C-alpha positions as CSV (number, residue, x, y, z in Angstrom):
1,M,-22.1,16.3,36.3
2,V,-19.0,17.5,34.6
3,N,-16.1,18.2,37.0
4,T,-14.8,21.4,35.5
5,T,-12.0,21.8,38.1
6,S,-10.6,18.4,37.0
7,I,-10.8,19.2,33.3
8,F,-9.1,22.6,33.9
9,S,-6.3,20.9,35.9
10,E,-5.7,18.4,33.1
11,I,-5.5,21.3,30.5
12,V,-3.0,23.1,32.7
13,T,-0.9,20.0,33.1
14,L,-1.0,19.3,29.3
15,S,0.0,22.9,28.6
16,E,2.9,22.7,30.9
17,K,4.0,19.4,29.3
18,F,3.8,21.0,25.9
19,Q,5.9,24.0,26.9
20,Q,8.5,21.8,28.6
21,T,8.7,19.5,25.5
22,Y,9.1,22.5,23.2
23,K,11.9,23.9,25.4
24,S,13.7,20.5,25.4
25,L,13.4,20.1,21.6
26,K,14.8,23.6,21.1
27,E,17.9,22.6,23.1
28,I,18.7,19.8,20.6
29,D,20.4,21.3,17.6
30,D,20.5,18.2,15.3
31,V,20.7,14.4,15.5
32,E,22.9,12.2,13.4
33,V,22.0,8.8,12.0
34,A,24.1,6.2,10.3
35,T,27.3,7.0,12.2
36,T,29.1,3.7,12.0
37,P,32.2,4.4,10.0
38,K,32.1,3.1,6.4
39,D,33.9,3.8,3.1
40,L,32.7,4.2,-0.4
41,V,34.2,1.4,-2.5
42,W,32.0,1.3,-5.7
43,E,29.4,3.4,-7.5
44,C,27.4,3.3,-10.7
45,D,25.1,6.2,-11.6
46,K,23.4,7.2,-8.4
47,V,23.9,3.8,-6.7
48,K,26.8,3.4,-4.2
49,L,28.3,0.6,-2.3
50,F,29.8,1.2,1.2
51,H,32.1,-1.1,3.2
52,Y,31.8,-0.9,7.0
53,R,35.1,-0.6,8.8
54,R,36.2,-3.3,11.1
55,N,38.6,-3.0,14.0
56,T,39.4,-6.7,14.1
57,P,39.5,-9.4,11.4
58,A,36.2,-10.8,10.3
59,K,35.3,-14.4,11.4
60,S,34.7,-15.2,7.7
61,E,36.5,-14.0,4.5
62,I,33.2,-14.2,2.6
63,P,31.6,-10.8,2.6
64,V,27.9,-9.9,3.3
65,L,26.0,-7.6,0.9
66,V,23.0,-5.9,2.5
67,S,20.4,-4.0,0.6
68,F,17.4,-2.1,1.9
69,A,14.1,-1.2,0.2
70,V,14.5,1.2,-2.8
71,M,11.7,3.3,-1.4
72,N,13.5,4.0,1.9
73,R,17.0,4.9,3.1
74,H,19.2,2.2,4.7
75,D,20.1,4.5,7.6
76,V,17.5,2.9,9.8
77,L,19.8,-0.2,9.9
78,D,22.4,2.1,11.7
79,L,20.0,4.4,13.5
80,Q,22.2,5.0,16.5
81,P,25.2,3.2,18.1
82,D,23.0,1.1,20.5
83,R,20.3,0.4,17.9
84,S,22.4,-0.5,14.9
85,L,21.8,-3.8,13.1
86,M,25.0,-3.1,11.0
87,K,27.2,-2.4,14.0
88,K,25.9,-5.5,15.7
89,F,26.8,-7.6,12.7
90,L,30.3,-6.2,12.8
91,D,30.5,-7.1,16.5
92,E,29.4,-10.6,15.6
93,G,32.3,-11.0,13.1
94,L,30.7,-10.3,9.7
95,D,32.3,-8.4,6.9
96,V,29.5,-6.1,5.9
97,Y,28.7,-4.0,2.8
98,I,25.6,-1.8,2.3
99,M,24.0,-0.7,-1.0
100,D,22.8,2.9,-1.2
101,W,20.2,3.1,-4.0
102,G,20.5,6.9,-4.1
103,Y,17.7,9.5,-4.9
104,P,16.2,9.0,-8.3
105,T,15.2,12.1,-10.2
106,R,13.0,12.7,-13.3
107,A,16.1,11.7,-15.3
108,D,15.8,8.2,-13.8
109,Q,12.1,7.7,-14.7
110,Y,12.8,4.9,-17.1
111,L,14.9,2.8,-14.7
112,T,13.3,-0.7,-14.7
113,M,13.3,-3.5,-12.2
114,E,15.8,-5.2,-14.5
115,D,18.1,-2.2,-14.1
116,Y,18.0,-2.5,-10.3
117,I,18.3,-6.3,-10.0
118,L,20.1,-7.5,-13.1
119,G,22.1,-4.3,-13.3
120,Y,23.0,-2.5,-10.1
121,M,22.6,-5.5,-7.7
122,N,24.4,-7.9,-10.0
123,D,27.2,-5.5,-10.6
124,A,27.7,-5.0,-6.9
125,V,27.7,-8.7,-6.3
126,D,30.3,-9.2,-9.1
127,F,32.4,-6.4,-7.6
128,L,32.6,-8.1,-4.2
129,R,33.3,-11.5,-5.7
130,K,36.2,-10.0,-7.5
131,R,37.4,-7.9,-4.6
132,H,37.4,-10.8,-2.2
133,N,38.5,-13.4,-4.8
134,T,35.5,-15.7,-4.1
135,D,32.9,-17.3,-6.3
136,K,30.0,-16.7,-3.8
137,I,29.0,-14.0,-1.3
138,H,26.4,-13.8,1.4
139,K,23.3,-11.7,0.6
140,M,20.8,-10.0,2.9
141,G,17.7,-8.2,1.6
142,I,15.2,-6.2,3.6
143,C,11.5,-5.5,2.9
144,Q,11.2,-4.7,-0.8
145,S,14.8,-5.6,-1.4
146,G,14.2,-9.0,0.2
147,L,11.8,-9.6,-2.7
148,F,14.4,-8.3,-5.2
149,S,17.0,-10.6,-3.6
150,I,14.8,-13.7,-4.0
151,I,14.4,-12.8,-7.6
152,Y,18.1,-12.3,-8.0
153,A,18.9,-15.6,-6.2
154,S,16.6,-17.4,-8.6
155,I,18.5,-16.1,-11.5
156,Y,22.1,-16.2,-10.1
157,P,22.1,-18.9,-7.4
158,E,25.7,-19.8,-8.3
159,K,26.9,-16.3,-7.0
160,L,25.4,-16.6,-3.5
161,K,26.6,-18.6,-0.5
162,S,23.4,-17.8,1.5
163,L,20.4,-15.4,1.5
164,V,18.7,-13.8,4.5
165,T,15.5,-11.8,4.0
166,Y,13.7,-9.6,6.5
167,V,10.0,-8.7,6.5
168,A,9.8,-9.1,2.7
169,P,6.6,-9.4,0.6
170,F,6.5,-12.4,-1.7
171,D,3.0,-13.7,-2.1
172,F,0.3,-11.1,-2.9
173,K,-2.8,-13.4,-3.4
174,N,-4.5,-12.2,-0.2
175,A,-5.5,-8.8,-1.5
176,N,-7.7,-7.9,1.4
177,C,-5.3,-8.8,4.2
178,N,-4.4,-5.1,4.8
179,M,-5.2,-1.6,3.4
180,L,-1.9,-1.4,1.5
181,F,-2.6,-4.5,-0.5
182,K,-6.2,-3.3,-1.2
183,W,-5.0,0.1,-2.5
184,T,-2.6,-1.5,-5.0
185,K,-5.4,-3.5,-6.5
186,Y,-7.4,-0.4,-7.5
187,V,-4.9,2.4,-8.0
188,D,-4.5,3.6,-11.6
189,V,-0.7,3.0,-11.9
190,D,-0.5,3.8,-15.6
191,T,-2.0,7.3,-15.1
192,M,0.2,7.9,-12.0
193,V,3.4,7.0,-13.9
194,E,2.4,8.9,-17.1
195,T,1.7,12.1,-15.2
196,Q,4.3,12.0,-12.4
197,R,7.2,10.1,-14.2
198,V,8.7,9.5,-10.8
199,I,6.5,8.5,-7.9
200,S,6.6,11.0,-5.0
201,A,8.0,9.8,-1.7
202,D,5.6,12.1,0.1
203,M,2.6,10.4,-1.5
204,L,3.9,7.0,-0.5
205,N,4.7,8.1,3.1
206,N,1.2,9.5,3.4
207,A,-0.2,6.1,2.2
208,F,1.8,4.2,4.8
209,S,0.7,6.6,7.6
210,M,-2.9,5.9,6.7
211,L,-2.5,2.2,7.4
212,K,-2.7,2.9,11.1
213,P,-3.4,6.7,11.5
214,S,-3.9,6.4,15.3
215,M,-0.2,5.6,15.7
216,D,0.8,9.1,14.6
217,L,-1.5,10.7,17.1
218,A,-0.3,8.5,19.9
219,K,3.3,9.1,18.9
220,Y,3.1,12.8,19.3
221,F,1.3,12.7,22.5
222,G,4.0,10.3,23.7
223,V,6.6,12.8,22.9
224,M,5.3,15.0,25.7
225,D,6.1,12.3,28.2
226,M,9.8,12.5,27.1
227,A,10.1,16.2,28.2
228,G,13.3,16.8,30.0
229,D,14.8,13.4,28.7
230,K,17.2,14.5,26.0
231,D,18.3,10.9,25.1
232,K,14.7,9.8,24.5
233,L,13.9,12.9,22.5
234,S,17.0,12.5,20.4
235,N,16.0,8.8,19.7
236,F,12.6,10.0,18.7
237,L,14.1,12.7,16.4
238,R,16.4,10.2,14.7
239,M,13.5,8.0,13.7
240,E,11.5,11.0,12.5
241,K,14.6,12.2,10.5
242,W,14.9,8.8,8.8
243,K,11.1,8.6,8.0
244,A,11.2,12.0,6.4
245,D,14.2,11.2,4.2
246,C,12.7,8.9,1.6
247,P,13.7,8.8,-2.1
248,D,11.2,9.1,-5.0
249,L,10.8,6.0,-7.2
250,S,11.4,5.4,-10.8
251,G,8.1,5.3,-12.6
252,A,9.0,2.3,-14.8
253,M,10.2,0.2,-11.8
254,Y,7.1,1.2,-9.7
255,K,4.7,0.2,-12.5
256,K,6.2,-3.4,-12.8
257,Y,6.4,-3.7,-9.1
258,I,2.7,-2.9,-8.5
259,K,1.2,-4.5,-11.7
260,D,3.2,-7.7,-12.0
261,L,3.8,-8.5,-8.3
262,F,1.2,-6.8,-6.0
263,R,-1.7,-7.0,-8.5
264,D,-1.0,-10.1,-10.6
265,N,1.1,-12.1,-8.2
266,K,3.2,-13.4,-11.1
267,L,6.3,-14.4,-9.1
268,I,4.4,-17.0,-7.1
269,K,2.4,-18.1,-10.1
270,G,5.6,-18.8,-12.1
271,E,4.7,-16.1,-14.6
272,F,7.1,-13.3,-13.6
273,E,9.6,-12.2,-16.2
274,M,12.9,-10.4,-16.0
275,D,14.4,-9.2,-19.3
276,G,11.9,-11.5,-21.2
277,K,12.7,-14.6,-19.2
278,I,10.6,-16.4,-16.6
279,V,11.9,-16.3,-13.1
280,N,11.7,-19.9,-11.7
281,L,11.8,-19.9,-7.9
282,K,12.8,-23.6,-7.9
283,N,16.2,-22.4,-9.2
284,M,16.6,-20.6,-5.8
285,T,18.7,-23.4,-4.2
286,V,20.7,-21.1,-1.9
287,P,20.6,-21.7,1.9
288,F,17.8,-19.4,3.0
289,L,16.7,-17.7,6.3
290,N,13.4,-15.9,6.1
291,V,12.8,-13.4,9.0
292,F,9.3,-12.1,9.6
293,A,7.8,-9.9,12.3
294,T,4.8,-11.4,14.0
295,E,3.2,-8.0,14.6
296,D,3.9,-6.6,11.2
297,N,1.2,-4.2,10.1
298,I,2.8,-3.4,6.7
299,I,3.7,-6.8,5.3
300,P,1.3,-9.6,6.3
301,N,3.0,-12.7,7.7
302,E,1.2,-14.8,5.1
303,S,2.9,-12.9,2.3
304,T,6.3,-13.5,3.7
305,T,6.0,-17.2,4.9
306,A,4.3,-18.5,1.7
307,I,7.5,-18.4,-0.3
308,M,9.0,-21.4,1.5
309,D,7.0,-23.9,-0.4
310,H,8.0,-22.5,-3.8
311,L,11.8,-22.5,-3.4
312,G,14.3,-25.1,-4.5
313,S,16.4,-24.6,-1.4
314,K,16.8,-27.7,0.9
315,D,18.4,-25.6,3.6
316,K,15.7,-23.1,4.5
317,K,14.3,-21.8,7.7
318,L,11.6,-19.4,9.0
319,Y,12.5,-17.0,11.9
320,A,9.5,-15.5,13.7
321,F,10.5,-12.3,15.4
322,P,8.1,-11.0,18.1
323,G,7.7,-7.4,17.1
324,G,6.7,-5.0,14.3
325,H,8.1,-4.1,10.9
326,I,10.6,-1.6,12.1
327,G,11.3,-3.3,15.4
328,V,13.2,-5.9,13.4
329,F,16.0,-3.4,13.0
330,V,15.8,-1.0,15.9
331,G,14.3,-2.9,18.8
332,A,16.3,-3.9,21.8
333,K,15.3,-7.6,21.2
334,S,16.7,-7.3,17.7
335,Q,20.1,-6.3,19.0
336,K,20.2,-8.9,21.8
337,E,18.7,-11.9,20.0
338,L,17.9,-11.5,16.3
339,A,21.2,-10.1,15.0
340,P,23.4,-12.6,16.8
341,S,21.2,-15.5,15.7
342,V,21.3,-14.3,12.0
343,A,25.1,-13.8,12.2
344,K,25.6,-17.3,13.6
345,W,23.4,-18.8,10.9
346,V,25.5,-17.0,8.2
347,L,28.8,-17.9,9.7
348,E,27.8,-21.6,9.9
349,R,27.3,-21.4,6.1
350,S,30.7,-19.8,5.5
């Protein structure tokens, strides 16, 4: 027999929680992300390079260049003062720069992967080499930009002192390991690019949301348990603000990314070309730290770890982080353990 009194009581409680949460959210005018002070030091087209300010001298004169995925904003690396990978690296003594890929428009539809890697990334590296009067710099690449950085290091190993990648996809042979990899095998990329010219960020975000749709439902129910806790609600809003602020993608870059890498797995096969030349992973002889998240539901661990057997580096190490794809940057364990360990590894190679 259905206990109608109990059901009515739960409905009333839920309604009260909803009203209290709504009232708490109205009291928060806005939330800020990426608040660690930094200065614009270089730009080309829509791409910018920022230098994080230090209050004390760095432990190494060799700078660190960080780049995030082109399809997301780097702000998640500096989400809030107590959850900032960038601030933690500063605290650990690194001299840190961040690349801002900007927001491509229809005018940028023909930007290729070569433009991003051989152009913007290489120009930023050369700028820092000249600015710091050093032959080599440290490089960090995250997610999609970790893949870009491996390609870059295979072409210009002489310009890098070390390379650290986080939750990056490298090997795409296991097409059925998650829904994202399956979609890329069957989507009509040519038609998408020909009709849209630039690939909509909203479309990509919807695709990522469908990887685990129950998470969104659980997330919003969870917000009601934060009612009255302004700090927790502000943290939630910061993450939502970052997720909603995604750039569109150049059609030409997206087409090569999906067809040559996701679909044909050319990098691992030794068939991937940049500007008409084969990218040989054995030329990647730079000291390499490969960070992957054990509970990653976006990039399968097998895709990340498989790169180790294909590289020419003798100094290479896997770092298994117990968490999810985004937890690598914003989780408490990331701040306490991962960032200090990565900084120590980099400084030892300075």
